[in-house]
N, C-alpha and C positions, 0 to 999 in steps of 0.2 A: 729435811722437808722433801717429800717426793715431788718430782717435776710434774707439773700439770700438762696434760696433752692437749695442745691447742689445736682442735680440729675445726675451729670456726674459720671465717674468712680472714686471711691474713694473720692468723694467730690470735684472733679475738673471739671469745665466747659471748653469746647473748642470751639473756634469760630474764626472769622476773624475781622480784622480791615477794616471796610467798608463791604458793601454787597458782597456776593460771586460773583466771576467774571462771573460765568455761570448762574446767576439769569435769569430766563426766561423773555422774553419781555412782558411788556414794562419796566421791571426793577423797580427801586425805592426801598426805605427802606422796605415798607410793604411786598412787594414780596420778598425781600432779607431775611426778617425774616421767611417767610413761607418756602422758599427754604432751609435755614439753617436747620430748623427742618426736612425737607424731607431728607437732607443729613445725619442727625444724630448729628448735631452740636447744641449746647445749649446756645451759647453766641454770641453776636454781638456788636462790637463797632462802633458807628455812626461816620463816618470819615468826620467831618465838619472842614477839615483842611485848606480850603481856606477862608470860611466865614460861619456864621450861618444865613441862610435864610430859615425859616421854619415857617409856620403859626400855629395858635393854633389848627386849624382843622386838619392839618397834624400831629401835635404832638399827638392829641387824637387818630388819626387812627394808629400811630405807637405804642402807649401804648396798644391799644386794640389788635393789632396783636401779640405783645410780650406776653401779657397775655394769648391769645388764644393758642399760639404755645409754651408756657413755655420757652421762650428765654430770657435770662438775658441781659440787655442793659447797655452799657457804652457810653461815648462820648469822641472822640479825639477833643479837641478844636483846633482853628486855630493856624497854625505855627507862625503867626506873633504876638507873645506875648513875651514881655520882660520886666519882673518885675524889672529889673535893668536899664531900659532906662534912660538916662540922661536928655533928653528933657521932660519937663512936658506934653507937648501935646502927645508925644509918649507913655509915661507911662500911661496917662489917657486913651488912646485908647487900650492899652494892658489890663488894668483893665476891660474896658467895653467889650472887646472880650471874656475874661474869664467869666465874669458875665452873658453875654449873652448866652454863650454855657451852662453854669450851669443852668440858668433859663429855657431855652428851653429843655435841657435834662431832668430836673425834670418833665417837663410837658409830656415828652415822656415816663416817667417811668424808666429812667436811674438812677443808684445810684452812679456812679463814673465818674468824669470828669478828663481826662487825658490832660496834657499839658507840653510844654517845658518851663522851668522857665525863662531862659534868658541868657545873655552873661556876661562875666567878664569885657570886656572893658579895659583889662590891669590893672584892680583894684585888691587890695588885696582880696583874696577869703573871708577872714573873714568879710570884710566890705561888700561884695556883699551878703554874706549869711545874715547878719543882715538886710540889706535893703529888700531882698526878704522875710525874715521872717516877717518883719513889714507889707509888702503889703499883705501877706497871712492872718496875723492875722486880718487885717481890711477886707479883702474880705470874709473870712469865717464868720465873725460876721454879715456882710450884708446879706449873704445868710440865715443865722439862723434866723435873724430878719424877713425875708420875707417868712420863712417857707419852703425853698428849702433845703430838707434834703439829700444833696449829699456830697460825699467826693471829695475834690480837691486832685488829685494825680499828683505831679510832677514827671516827667519821668526821669530816668537815661539816659544820652545822650552819643553819640558815639564819641564825639571829646572833647579832654582835654582843648580846648579853650572855651568850653561852660559850664556854670554852670550845674550841675547835676551829680556829682560823687555820688556813692553809699552812702558814709558817709554822704554827704550833704543832700541828699533826706531823709535818715533815720532820721537824726537829726531834720529836719523840721517836719516829721511825729510825732516824739516823743514830740516836743515842741509846736506844733500849733494844737488845737483842730480842728477836721474837716478835717485834712490833713493826707493822707496816701501815701505810695510809689507805683509807678509803675515801676517795675523792668524789664527793657529790657536787657536780657542776651546777646543778639547779640550786642547791644550797649556797654556793659561792656567788651565783647570780643574785640571789636574794639577800644575802647577809648584809651588805651595805645599805640596802634599802633605796638605792638610787638608779637601779638598772644597769649597774656596771657589770663587768665580766660577761660580755655578750657579743663579743667580736672575735674574729680569727686571730687578730693580734693578741688579744688578752688571753685567749685559750692557749696560744703558742708560748706566751710568756709564763703560764702556769707549767707547762710541760718543760720548758727550759729550766725552771726552778726546781722541778722534780729531779731532772737529770743532774743539776748542779748539786743538790742536797744528797741524793742517794746513788748517784752514778747510773751507768747504763741499766743496771738491774731495775732501778726504779721505774723505767720506761717499759721494761720487759716483764713486769710483775705488777700490772695495775689492776685495782679493783675499783670500778667506777659505778656510781649510782647516777641515774639520769631519768628526768621526767620534765613536764612542764611545771611551772610553779607561779603561784600568785603571791605577791609581796607588797609590803607597805614601808613607811619610814623605819619601822622597827624590825624589818627583815621578813622572813617566811611567814605566810599565812596558811597555805595549803598547797598540796600537789594537785597539778592540772594535767589533762591529756595534752600531748604535744601540740595538737591542732588548735587548742584553746589558749595557748600561752605564747609569750613573745621570746622564748629562748631559741636562739639560732643554732638549732642542733646540727644542721647541715655544715655549718662553719666549724662546729666543734668536731664533727666526725672527720672533716677534711684535715684539721690540725692533727688529730690523733693518727690518721693514715699518714701524714707527712712526717710525723716523728717516729713512725714505725712502732708504735706501741703494741704491746701483747698484754693479754690479761682477759678481764671479764667486764662486760657492761650489763648491768642489772637495771631494769626498768621498774619503777614503782609508782607509775601514773594510775589514775582510775580506770584506764584501759590497758592494763599491763601487758598482756600477751600481744595485743593489737599493736601497741606502740614499740614493743620489743622487736616484733617482726618488721615494723616500719624502720626502725633504726638498722636492723640487720640488712634489710634490702637497700636502704640508702647508702650504707657503708659499701655493700658490695658493688653498687652502681658507681660509686666514686672510685673505688680501687680498679674496676674494670676500665673506667676512662683513664686513670693514671697509667695502667699497664699499657693501654693502646698507644697513649702518647709516647710512652717510653720506647715502645716497639717501633713506632713511626719514626722517632728520633734516630734509632739505631739504623734503620733502613736508609734514612736520608744521609747519614754520615758513613754509609757502607760498612757498618759493624755487624758481625754476626751475632746471633742470639747468645753465643757462649762467650762473647768477648767481655 
């Protein structure tokens, strides 16, 4: 896997899931990439959430635009993927959707393929985990054999009835080569339905778990989804703009900064690019404050900048 060039603040890239909403006409991914760079964003997740319908010619144009504007690409695969499907036809269709997203994403220059792993179907979680693990082991092997050098990233989900708890996603990432997590902090906040996972201490505990399960690389190769979120006793209802939700995103960004994470933060709120820029600005402000205090401490102790 080629190394991502982290040209964002502190090694963190910011962007949107889907082209920015205000992308100038006629729109499209190529223009969305150019507009992302114009805004000061440096990542974009191709939102192929309904289906993957893209020609090789279009893939080449997307890849050229991303290279020209230095925008890192990932893909959100179709929602209709269930690697725990009980019917053979449904399971095969799910496999093909994920493979198709990965193959086309690779042609576009994307490095990471995000997807929702599946449902429990009232089965024991351990059995579901084993089944999904087996599927991902096969699928990653197929992609490696084809030369599609992408990571498959199962996403943490916002409802407890759906496979995709943090521990499950991290275990898959530890046990299956070519798999890494996509951590959606809004989903984790909504998943239990009680407003948990919304403090600095809880965010820090998640990052400690990532480091414990995946080692330092886990913190240096993060793929994060972030937005406001509305939730109830059964978990996620819908994504919200950050200003309209209770997610303490400043505390989260501070935790990410304190743990020295690198990677991408992709926003999928109804005000995608506005909130992505808000996240970037807030992160930069927190980092500048941290750098100032570190410099002030060095001056107070008589240490030079290179000590």
